[in-house]
C-alpha positions in Angstrom: 213.4 196.7 186.4 212.8 192.6 185.5 212.7 190.1 188.0 212.2 192.3 190.7 212.7 190.8 194.5 210.4 189.9 197.3 212.2 190.0 200.7 210.3 188.5 203.8 211.4 190.2 206.7 210.9 187.7 209.6 210.8 189.8 212.6 210.1 186.7 215.3 208.9 183.6 215.4 207.2 183.8 218.2 203.2 184.4 218.4 200.8 185.0 221.0 198.2 182.7 218.9 197.9 179.0 219.1 196.1 178.4 215.7 195.8 174.3 216.1 197.4 173.7 212.2 200.3 176.7 213.0 203.6 174.9 211.5 205.6 178.2 212.1 205.3 179.6 215.3 208.1 179.4 217.9 207.8 180.2 221.5 210.6 182.4 222.6 211.9 183.2 219.0 214.0 186.3 219.9 213.2 189.5 218.2 214.9 190.9 215.2 217.5 193.8 216.1 217.0 196.9 213.8 220.9 196.2 213.3 219.8 193.1 210.7 217.7 195.7 209.0 220.4 198.0 208.6 222.3 195.1 206.8 219.8 194.6 205.2 220.3 197.6 203.3 223.7 197.1 202.5 223.6 193.8 201.6 220.6 194.8 198.8 222.3 198.1 197.8 225.0 195.8 195.4 221.3 195.3 193.5 220.4 198.6 192.3 218.5 197.5 189.3 216.0 195.8 190.9 213.0 197.0 192.3 212.0 195.1 195.9 209.0 194.5 198.3 209.6 193.9 201.3 207.0 191.8 203.2 207.2 191.5 207.1 206.1 188.4 208.5 206.2 185.7 211.2 205.5 184.6 213.7 203.8 187.3 214.7 205.8 190.6 213.6 204.0 193.5 215.5 205.4 191.6 218.5 208.6 193.7 217.1 207.1 196.8 218.8 206.0 200.2 217.0 210.0 201.5 217.8 211.3 198.8 215.7 209.0 199.6 212.7 209.0 203.5 213.3 213.2 202.7 212.7 213.1 200.0 210.1 210.5 201.6 207.5 213.0 204.8 206.9 216.2 202.8 206.8 214.8 200.3 204.1 212.8 203.2 202.0 215.6 206.1 202.2 218.5 203.5 202.2 217.3 201.4 198.5 215.9 204.7 197.0 216.8 203.3 193.9 215.3 199.7 194.0 211.8 201.9 194.9 210.9 199.4 197.7 207.2 199.1 198.9 206.0 197.4 201.6 203.5 194.6 203.1 202.5 193.1 206.3 201.0 189.8 207.4 200.1 189.7 210.7 196.7 188.9 212.8 196.2 192.3 214.1 195.7 191.1 217.4 199.3 194.2 218.5 197.7 196.3 215.9 197.8 200.2 218.2 197.0 203.8 216.8 200.7 204.2 216.9 201.7 201.5 214.8 198.9 202.2 213.0 199.6 205.8 212.1 203.4 204.8 210.6 202.2 202.4 208.6 199.9 204.8 207.0 203.1 207.2 206.6 204.3 204.2 204.2 201.3 203.4 202.8 201.7 199.7 204.0 198.8 197.2 202.9 197.3 194.5 206.0 197.0 190.9 205.2 195.3 189.3 208.1 193.9 185.9 208.9 190.3 185.0 209.1 188.8 181.2 208.3 184.9 182.4 208.0 182.5 183.0 210.8 183.4 183.3 214.7 182.2 179.9 215.2 184.8 178.2 212.3 187.4 180.3 213.2 187.9 180.0 216.5 187.9 176.7 216.3 190.6 176.7 214.7 192.8 179.2 215.7 191.6 179.4 219.2 188.8 181.5 221.8 188.8 185.2 221.3 190.8 185.6 217.8 188.4 186.7 215.7 187.4 189.6 218.2 191.1 190.5 218.9 191.8 190.3 215.2 188.4 192.0 214.3 189.6 195.1 217.1 193.0 195.3 215.3 191.3 195.5 211.7 189.5 198.2 213.1 192.3 200.6 214.0 193.9 199.8 210.9 190.8 200.7 208.9 190.6 203.9 210.9 193.8 205.2 209.7 193.0 204.4 205.9 194.7 201.2 205.7 193.6 198.5 203.6 193.3 195.3 204.8 192.5 192.3 202.9 192.0 188.7 204.4 193.9 185.0 203.9 191.6 182.4 205.0 193.1 178.6 205.7 190.8 175.9 204.9 191.2 173.2 206.7 189.9 168.9 206.1 187.3 170.3 208.7 186.6 173.7 208.2 186.1 172.7 203.8 182.6 171.1 204.8 181.4 174.2 205.4 182.9 176.0 202.5 179.0 177.6 201.6 179.1 179.0 204.9 182.5 180.4 205.1 182.0 181.9 201.2 178.9 183.8 202.7 180.3 185.4 205.3 183.4 186.5 203.3 180.5 187.7 200.6 178.3 188.9 203.0 181.0 191.3 204.3 182.9 192.2 201.3 185.6 190.8 202.1 188.5 190.1 199.2 189.3 186.5 200.0 192.6 184.8 199.4 192.6 181.1 200.8 195.4 178.6 201.8 195.0 175.0 201.8 196.1 173.8 205.9 199.5 171.8 204.9 201.9 170.0 206.2 205.3 171.0 207.6 208.8 170.1 207.8 209.1 171.1 211.0 206.5 169.0 212.6 203.4 166.5 212.6 201.0 169.0 214.5 199.3 170.4 211.6 198.7 167.2 209.7 194.9 166.5 211.0 194.0 169.8 209.6 195.7 169.6 206.1 193.3 170.1 203.1 193.7 167.0 200.9 194.4 167.6 197.0 191.3 166.4 196.1 189.5 168.1 198.8 191.5 171.4 197.8 190.9 170.7 194.1 186.8 170.9 194.7 187.3 173.9 196.8 188.9 175.7 194.0 186.6 174.6 191.4 184.1 175.4 194.0 184.8 179.2 194.6 185.5 179.4 190.5 181.7 178.6 190.1 181.0 181.2 193.2 183.2 184.2 191.3 181.3 183.7 188.0 177.8 183.0 188.9 178.1 186.3 191.2 179.3 189.1 189.4 179.0 191.7 191.4 180.4 189.5 194.7 183.7 189.8 196.4 187.0 189.0 194.2 188.7 185.9 195.4 192.0 186.6 194.8 193.5 182.6 193.7 190.9 182.3 191.0 192.2 185.6 189.6 195.5 184.7 190.0 194.7 180.5 188.4 193.0 182.8 185.8 195.6 184.7 184.6 198.3 182.0 184.9 196.7 180.4 182.2 195.9 183.3 180.2 199.5 184.8 180.4 200.9 181.7 180.3 203.7 181.6 183.2 203.4 181.6 186.7 202.1 185.1 188.6 202.4 183.6 192.6 204.8 182.0 193.9 203.2 178.3 194.0 203.4 178.8 190.6 206.6 180.2 189.6 210.6 179.8 189.8 210.8 181.7 193.1 214.5 180.9 193.6 216.9 184.2 193.3 213.9 186.4 193.5 212.6 185.6 196.4 214.2 185.6 200.0 214.3 185.6 203.6 215.8 187.0 206.3 214.9 185.4 209.9 215.5 187.5 213.3 219.5 186.7 213.6 219.8 187.9 209.6 220.4 184.4 208.1 218.9 184.3 204.6 216.9 181.7 203.5 215.0 180.5 200.5 211.3 181.4 201.7 209.5 182.2 205.1 208.8 178.7 205.5 212.3 177.6 206.1 213.2 180.3 208.7 214.7 178.7 211.4 216.4 175.0 209.9 219.7 175.8 209.9 220.0 173.3 206.9 218.3 175.8 204.7 220.6 178.8 205.6 221.9 180.5 202.4 224.2 183.3 204.0 223.9 186.1 205.9 223.6 189.5 205.7 226.0 190.5 207.8 228.2 189.1 204.8 226.1 191.0 202.2 226.6 187.9 199.4 226.4 188.5 195.9 224.1 186.1 194.0 226.5 183.6 193.4 227.9 183.3 196.6 224.1 182.4 197.7 224.0 179.7 195.0 226.7 178.1 196.0 224.7 177.1 198.9 223.6 173.7 199.5 220.0 175.1 200.2 220.1 176.9 196.4 221.5 173.8 194.7 218.3 171.7 196.6 216.0 174.3 194.8 217.6 174.0 191.5 217.6 170.3 191.7 213.6 170.7 192.2 213.4 172.7 188.7 215.1 170.1 187.2 212.8 167.4 188.5 210.0 169.6 187.4 211.4 169.7 183.8 211.6 166.2 183.5 209.1 164.8 185.5 206.3 166.9 184.2 207.8 167.5 180.3 204.6 166.1 179.3 201.9 168.3 181.4 200.2 170.7 179.4 200.3 172.7 182.3 203.9 173.2 183.0 204.4 176.1 182.0 202.9 178.4 184.3 202.4 175.5 187.0 206.1 174.7 187.6 205.2 171.4 189.9 203.6 173.8 192.7 205.6 174.7 195.5 209.1 173.2 195.8 208.7 173.0 200.2 204.9 171.4 199.4 206.6 168.7 197.4 209.4 168.1 200.1 207.3 167.9 202.8 206.5 163.9 202.2 210.1 163.1 201.8 211.8 164.9 204.4 213.6 167.2 202.4 214.7 165.0 199.4 213.5 166.0 196.2 211.8 163.2 194.3 208.2 164.6 193.8 206.2 167.1 192.9 203.4 169.2 194.9 201.4 167.1 196.3 198.6 169.5 195.5 199.1 168.6 191.6 196.0 166.9 191.6 194.4 170.3 192.8 196.4 172.2 190.2 195.0 169.9 187.4 191.7 169.8 188.5 191.5 173.7 188.5 193.5 174.3 185.7 191.4 172.1 183.3 188.4 173.4 184.3 189.7 177.0 182.9 191.5 176.6 180.0 188.3 173.8 179.3 185.7 176.7 179.9 187.9 178.7 177.9 188.3 176.8 174.9 184.8 175.8 174.7 184.2 179.9 174.7 186.4 180.2 172.5 184.4 177.6 169.9 181.7 178.6 170.4 182.4 182.7 170.2 183.8 181.6 166.5 180.5 179.1 165.8 182.5 176.0 166.1 180.1 173.0 166.8 183.2 171.0 167.8 183.0 170.1 171.8 186.2 171.3 173.7 187.4 169.1 176.3 186.5 170.2 179.8 183.0 170.5 181.8 179.8 172.2 180.1 177.7 174.6 182.1 174.8 175.8 180.3 173.5 179.3 181.3 177.0 180.3 183.2 178.5 183.2 183.0 182.4 182.5 181.2 185.7 182.9 182.1 185.8 186.2 179.8 183.3 187.4 182.3 185.4 187.4 185.0 188.7 188.3 182.9 186.9 191.6 181.9 186.4 192.2 185.8 190.0 191.6 186.5 190.8 194.1 183.6 187.8 196.9 185.2 190.1 196.3 188.5 
């Protein structure tokens, strides 16, 4: 089964938290009715040769309540058995209960949650009390055998405390996935917190060094993904892949979007699950056509870049934010992506040359006495 589907189900855009840099929360957003989930099943049955992963996202997806998941998980799992559905959820865990945790445990639902470092840094960005509520929910989830991983959002402020944030995760043995705080097409609220492309590039190189210098330390998922992109020569995460046609988001009312970041924006609706659209139906939508325009722009604009095969111009949503939705640039974090990809390829090239006894220096930084990329690759394989 090639090109598996990733369907993000957005039960609501509501959220009890008020993170200062958030762009995706909408107070008063409706809650998805279980009928919508049934229509998702009917819509996807026309793609029996695909595998599918469902991620419940938001807003805060636990606002849908225990009964929603008690019905939704067996409906999706049984109704699409031939697609071998797998599940995940991204939640702040404030509303996690033993009842919900038991439902998730039955379907082996891994949990992604968000902590931005130690309580002082986290609550400064996400609001007082956030850290404690999330960790309480985390304890309930783990008590039921659920796997919990953490996403850490670095802002322009917290990036200055990167050592403190890294040490927090490393001391607790938490696998780390990082996000840069980003501007949004929805509103300007996140802009003061947005991490600049230069700062993001420096942060990625710093975390690469931590991965290499601490072989017994935590896994930094972004670094593993970036190294894998270079090794296999194509993007392995959505930021660096042609996601159109394999990734969809379904909003609370059943509308279909290219990605969860567009949910709630009428101009980005591609169809409705109630209509059971075919792939061709979705491809005729204006939203799909604009995403295709981004691919064509990247092919032309980035054709001389040596990283084009596994970068693909970055995230199309990020690319459209500075222009209000128009296609006339790549992801502004291109500077950061080039910085880290140059770093990885430079170190790999040097290792290869030195391994074959070649004296000619390869491009890229030389860091005598520090472990090379291949040591990290060996750890990735062993995992």
